[in-house]
C-alpha positions as CSV (number, residue, x, y, z in Angstrom):
1,M,89.1,135.6,67.5
2,E,89.2,139.3,67.4
3,S,89.1,141.1,64.0
4,Q,92.6,142.5,64.5
5,D,94.0,139.0,65.2
6,I,92.2,137.7,62.0
7,L,93.8,140.5,60.0
8,Q,97.2,139.7,61.4
9,W,96.7,136.0,60.5
10,I,95.7,137.0,56.9
11,D,98.8,139.1,56.6
12,H,101.0,136.1,57.5
13,A,99.1,133.4,55.6
14,E,100.9,131.8,52.6
15,L,99.1,130.6,49.5
16,G,99.8,126.9,49.0
17,S,100.9,126.2,52.6
18,T,98.6,127.8,55.3
19,D,95.9,125.2,55.5
20,E,94.0,126.6,58.5
21,R,90.5,127.9,57.6
22,M,89.6,131.2,59.1
23,E,86.0,132.4,59.6
24,L,85.5,136.0,58.4
25,S,82.7,138.4,59.4
26,R,83.9,141.9,58.4
27,R,84.4,143.7,55.1
28,E,88.0,144.6,56.0
29,E,88.8,140.9,56.5
30,Y,87.4,140.1,53.0
31,K,89.2,143.0,51.4
32,R,92.5,142.0,53.0
33,S,92.0,138.3,52.1
34,A,91.3,139.0,48.5
35,A,94.3,141.3,48.1
36,R,96.6,138.8,49.9
37,L,95.5,135.8,47.9
38,T,95.9,137.8,44.6
39,T,99.3,139.1,45.6
40,Q,100.5,135.5,46.1
41,A,98.8,134.0,43.0
42,R,101.1,133.2,40.1
43,R,98.8,131.5,37.5
44,E,95.1,132.0,37.9
45,L,92.4,134.0,39.7
46,L,88.8,133.0,39.3
47,I,86.1,135.3,40.9
48,F,82.4,134.4,41.1
49,T,80.6,137.6,42.2
50,H,77.2,139.2,42.4
51,D,78.3,142.8,41.5
52,L,82.1,143.0,41.9
53,D,81.8,144.1,45.5
54,P,83.6,147.5,45.2
55,P,84.8,147.6,48.9
56,V,86.7,144.4,48.1
57,Y,87.5,144.3,44.4
58,D,87.8,148.1,43.5
59,Q,90.6,148.8,45.9
60,A,94.1,149.9,45.0
61,E,95.9,147.0,46.8
62,F,93.7,144.4,45.0
63,L,94.0,146.1,41.6
64,E,97.8,146.4,42.0
65,A,98.0,142.7,42.8
66,V,96.0,141.8,39.7
67,K,98.4,143.9,37.6
68,Q,101.4,142.1,39.2
69,L,99.8,138.8,38.4
70,V,99.0,139.3,34.7
71,L,101.6,141.8,33.4
72,P,104.8,139.8,33.8
73,N,103.2,136.4,33.1
74,R,101.6,135.9,29.6
75,S,99.9,132.7,30.7
76,A,98.3,134.1,33.9
77,R,94.6,134.8,33.7
78,V,91.9,136.5,35.7
79,W,88.4,135.4,34.9
80,V,85.4,137.0,36.5
81,L,81.8,135.8,36.5
82,L,79.4,138.6,37.2
83,Q,75.8,138.0,38.2
84,S,74.6,141.6,37.9
85,N,76.2,144.5,36.0
86,R,73.8,147.1,37.2
87,R,76.1,148.6,39.9
88,V,79.3,148.6,37.8
89,R,77.5,150.2,34.9
90,R,76.1,152.9,37.2
91,E,79.1,153.6,39.4
92,G,82.0,152.3,37.3
93,H,84.7,150.0,38.6
94,R,88.5,150.0,38.1
95,L,88.7,146.3,37.5
96,I,86.4,146.8,34.5
97,E,88.7,149.5,33.2
98,L,91.7,147.3,33.7
99,S,90.0,144.5,31.8
100,R,89.4,146.9,28.9
101,R,93.2,147.6,28.8
102,L,94.2,144.0,29.2
103,P,91.4,142.0,27.5
104,S,93.6,139.0,26.8
105,R,94.5,138.6,30.4
106,I,91.4,139.7,32.3
107,E,88.0,138.5,31.1
108,I,84.6,139.3,32.6
109,R,81.5,137.4,31.7
110,R,77.9,137.6,32.7
111,V,76.7,134.5,34.5
112,H,74.4,132.3,32.5
113,P,70.7,132.8,33.7
114,D,70.7,129.3,35.2
115,H,73.1,130.4,37.8
116,L,71.8,133.9,38.7
117,D,70.4,132.6,42.0
118,H,73.7,131.1,43.2
119,A,74.1,132.8,46.6
120,E,77.7,132.1,47.3
121,N,80.4,134.4,46.0
122,F,84.0,133.2,45.9
123,L,87.6,133.7,44.7
124,V,89.9,130.8,43.8
125,A,93.7,131.5,43.6
126,D,96.0,129.0,41.8
127,E,93.7,126.0,42.6
128,S,94.7,126.3,46.2
129,G,93.4,129.4,48.0
130,L,89.7,129.9,48.5
131,L,87.8,132.9,49.7
132,Q,84.1,132.3,50.3
133,Q,81.3,134.6,51.0
134,R,78.1,132.7,51.9
135,Y,75.7,135.5,50.7
136,F,76.7,138.4,48.6
137,T,74.7,140.7,50.9
138,R,76.9,140.0,53.9
139,H,80.6,139.6,54.5
140,E,80.3,136.2,56.2
141,G,82.3,133.2,55.2
142,S,85.8,132.0,55.3
143,V,89.3,132.0,53.7
144,C,91.8,129.2,53.4
145,F,95.2,129.7,51.7
146,H,95.7,126.0,51.1
147,S,92.6,124.0,50.5
148,P,93.2,122.2,47.2
149,L,90.2,120.0,47.3
150,A,87.7,122.8,48.0
151,A,89.5,125.1,45.6
152,R,89.3,122.5,42.8
153,E,85.6,121.9,43.5
154,H,84.9,125.6,43.3
155,R,87.1,125.9,40.2
156,S,85.2,123.1,38.5
157,F,81.9,124.7,39.2
158,F,83.3,128.1,38.0
159,L,84.5,126.6,34.7
160,G,81.2,124.9,34.1
161,V,79.4,128.2,34.5
162,W,82.1,130.0,32.5
163,D,81.5,127.7,29.5
164,Q,77.8,128.5,29.6
165,S,78.3,132.3,30.0
166,H,79.1,135.0,27.5
167,P,81.1,138.3,27.6
168,D,79.0,141.1,28.9
169,S,78.4,143.5,25.9
170,D,77.1,146.2,28.4
171,L,80.6,146.5,29.8
172,R,82.5,146.9,26.5
173,R,83.5,150.4,25.5
174,L,83.2,151.2,21.8
175,H,86.0,153.2,20.3
176,L,84.8,155.1,17.3
């Protein structure tokens, strides 16, 4: 399928009902998938990422979707597990800034050292949608807007790592 067809498919996919799995191979496809899943999420967004991939997660459409998820809904949460903070400390990242303004809704933790070599990056939306990136160095993987079994498996892995991980003190800003 051509990239333009994949982008159109993403634009019409519905979280919780579109159960076709689409193979992705371009950054724009990941960017659009992350934004679309987040726009439709109502309760929870879990992101396991190497370095918060700025071309995907530091984009206006994605960030606006995160705000629309967490601001009107007190129980909604966005949890991020970050393998390396080097890039975001050096270059900055708007999701980090947003988490500083909304710390009770958006939490970022550094991955426990036992999981630093986990190659796959992923996003789980409302225990149904799943965006997978096989290797953080390449935008190759898949998206499915309704894959409850795979989403629950990734969520379970995520929560296990989350429980072993700690907030990243390097990303906190001290106000004196």
